[in-house]
N, C-alpha and C positions, 0 to 999 in steps of 0.2 A: 371562688375559695378553693384551695388544693385541698388533697385528702389528706387524713390524719395518719401521719407515719407511726404513730405508736400502735394505732390498729393495726395497721399493714404489718407491723412487726409482730403483733400477737397472732395474726393470721398466718405467717410463714413458720411461726414456731409450732403451729398445729397441723401443718399439712407439708411442710418443708421437704420431707421425705417421700412425698407421694411419687410414682413414677410418671413420667410425662407431665410435671409441672413447669409452667412456664408464668411470666408476668407480662403484662401490657397495660400500658395507659388507656383509658377508655372511659369516656362518658365524664372526663374530667377527674376520674378517680384511678384507681389501680385494680386491674381485673388478675384474678388467678386462675389459669385456664389448666385442665387435665386433656392432654392430647389434642388440645387445640379448642377444647370445649369450656366455656367459662363456667365455674362451679360458683365462685362469689367474687365480690368485687367491694372495695372500701370506696365508699361513696365519697365525692366531694361536697356533698350536701350534709355529710356526717352520716355515721352508722354503715350498716352493711346492707348489699343488695345480693340475692341470691337468686339461683335456678331452683326449681321446684317441680314435682309431679303436679301438673295442671289440676288433676283432680282432688288435690290435698288443699285447694285453695282457702275454702269456708273454715277447715280445721285450722289452718295457719292463721287466718286473720282473726281467730277466736283468742288467739294468745296476745299477752301484752305487748306493747311497742311494735305492733307488725301493721303494715298498710301495703295497699296493692301499689307497686311500680308504674309509674305512669310515663308514656312515651307520646309526646306530642298531645297531651291532656287525656289520653286513653290508658286504660290498665292494659299492662303487657301480660299477656298470657303466659303463664309458667314463670312468672319474676315475682319477688317479693321484697319490700323495702323494710329492714329493721332500724329502728330508731336507735340513736345511742345509748339511751337507757337500757335497751335490751341486748347489750352486747357488753356491758360492765364489766361482768365477771369471766373467767375462763370459763366456767361450767357453761354460761349463757353462750357465750361466743362459739364455744367447742360444739354446742348443740346445732346451731345455724350453719356453721363451717360443715359438719359432718354431713348435714342434709343436701348443701349444695354439692359436696364431693359425692355423694351417693346418687344423686341423680345425674350428674356429668358422667359418672362412670356407666350409666345406661345407655349414652349414646355412641354413635360409632365415631371412631378417631378421625380427625380432619386430617387432609393431606396437606 
């Protein structure tokens, strides 16, 4: 399954002016990177994947439409999956995208 182009367009509208922004196909979806660090990705399985402070996982999982991101069947530390119902509105999507952007900005740029 390919990623949802409409969702990718909505993400671009939110962060298209961010310095150091690039896009890369990853995990069958489309990742948005800031200075080489992934902030968010439009998932090929629907919805959004995002980076976050690992210490915030319990708080984030208490929100509707969220679940841990699994890699090889195990939760990936610092990653979260937001189901399509959790990114339907501009406000919902913006909240998640800004969280991913904020975390990516805490990481050193990749050369």
